C-alpha positions in Angstrom: 0.0 0.0 0.0 1.1 3.6 -0.4 1.3 4.1 3.3 3.7 1.2 3.6 6.1 3.0 1.2 6.3 6.0 3.6 4.4 8.3 1.3 2.6 11.3 2.7 -0.7 12.5 1.1 -1.0 16.2 0.3 -4.3 18.0 0.7 -5.2 17.5 -3.0 -4.5 13.8 -2.9 -6.6 13.3 0.2 -9.5 15.2 -1.5 -9.2 13.0 -4.6 -9.2 9.8 -2.5 -12.3 11.0 -0.6 -14.1 11.9 -3.9 -13.2 8.5 -5.4 -14.5 6.6 -2.4 -17.7 8.7 -2.3 -18.3 8.1 -6.0 -17.8 4.3 -5.6 -20.2 4.3 -2.6 -22.8 6.3 -4.5 -22.6 3.9 -7.5 -22.6 0.6 -5.6 -25.3 1.7 -3.1 -27.5 3.2 -5.7 -27.8 6.5 -3.9 -29.3 9.5 -5.6 -27.1 12.5 -6.3 -28.5 15.8 -5.2 -27.7 19.5 -5.1 -28.0 19.7 -1.3 -25.7 17.2 0.3 -23.7 14.6 -1.6 -26.6 12.1 -1.9 -30.2 11.7 -0.9 -31.5 8.7 1.0 -35.3 8.4 1.3 -35.5 12.2 0.7 -32.9 13.1 3.3 -29.7 15.0 2.1 -26.6 13.4 3.4 -23.0 14.6 3.2 -20.3 11.9 2.6 -17.0 12.6 4.4 -13.8 10.6 4.2 -10.6 10.7 6.2 -7.3 8.7 6.4 -6.6 10.5 9.7 -8.4 10.7 12.9 -11.0 13.5 12.2 -13.2 14.9 9.5 -13.5 18.4 8.2 -17.2 19.4 8.5 -18.1 22.8 7.1 -20.0 25.1 9.6 -23.1 25.1 7.4 -23.2 21.3 7.7 -23.3 21.2 11.5 -26.5 19.6 12.6 -27.1 17.8 9.2 -26.7 14.1 8.4 -23.3 12.9 7.4 -22.0 9.5 6.4 -18.4 9.3 7.8 -15.8 7.0 6.3 -12.4 6.3 7.7 -9.7 4.4 5.8 -6.8 2.8 7.5 -4.1 2.3 4.8 -1.7 0.4 7.1 -4.3 -2.2 8.1 -6.1 -2.1 4.8 -9.5 -1.6 6.5 -12.2 1.0 6.5 -15.0 2.0 8.8 -18.4 3.6 8.0 -20.7 5.3 10.5 
């Protein structure tokens, strides 16, 4: 894995990885794309947030809204969704 090689991810690479994972999730789960939030599930707008660290960046306007949080652990080759 990339992490095993000692590579560090810059901000743009982290953003790309997050977008890629969100796109795969949207496609595989059959979620509806929307203008408010990243996807809609049963009419509820949901933001998809991804991290390879220990926290997520949530914009102030999204506080109090639904979010699907995804964490990838490159070293252990696992991910968590909540």
